[in-house]
N, C-alpha and C positions, 0 to 999 in steps of 0.2 A: 303869748302865754298868759301873762298876768292880766291883760286887758279883758279877756273873757271872764276871768274870775271876778274882776271888779264889776263888770256888767251884771253878772249873776247876783252879786251881793246888793247892788243898788236897785235892781228892778224887782219890785214887789207890788202886786196889786192888792189893795185893801178895799173893803166895802165902806159904806158911809159911817160905820161905827169904828173904823180903824182896825178891823180884824182882817187878817189875810183872807182873800177871796178863795184861794185854793191852796191849802197847806201842802198838798202832795207835790205841786209844782215848786213851791218854795223849798221844800225839803230836797227835791231833786237838784235845784239850783245850788243850794248850800253844799250838798255832797260834791257836785261838780267843781265848785269853787275850792272846796277843801282839797280835792285831788290835784287841781291845778296849782294851788299854793304849795302843796307838798312837793310836786315836781319842780317848781321854781326853787324851793329851798335846797333840794338835792342838787340841782344844777349849780347853784351858788357854792355849795360845799365842795363840789367836784372841780371847781375852777381854781386854777393856780394863780391867785391874786398877787400882784406885785407888792412888795414890802417897801417901807420907807428907805431901806438900804438899797433896794433895786433902783428907786428913783434917784437917790444920791449918786449911785454909780453911773447912771445914765447921764447925769449932768456933767460928769467929769470927762 
């Protein structure tokens, strides 16, 4: 999930003046990355992460 967002954010083609060669493609990639990051955040929120107390109990 996150890998494709990372790829979208780091891949940009610029011309010899340092200006994005095609802003519509960059915009599309940024929107896709934003959506994937939002999905990853929601997945993290929905996960029942163990607490320190859970780890302590598991050690005993």
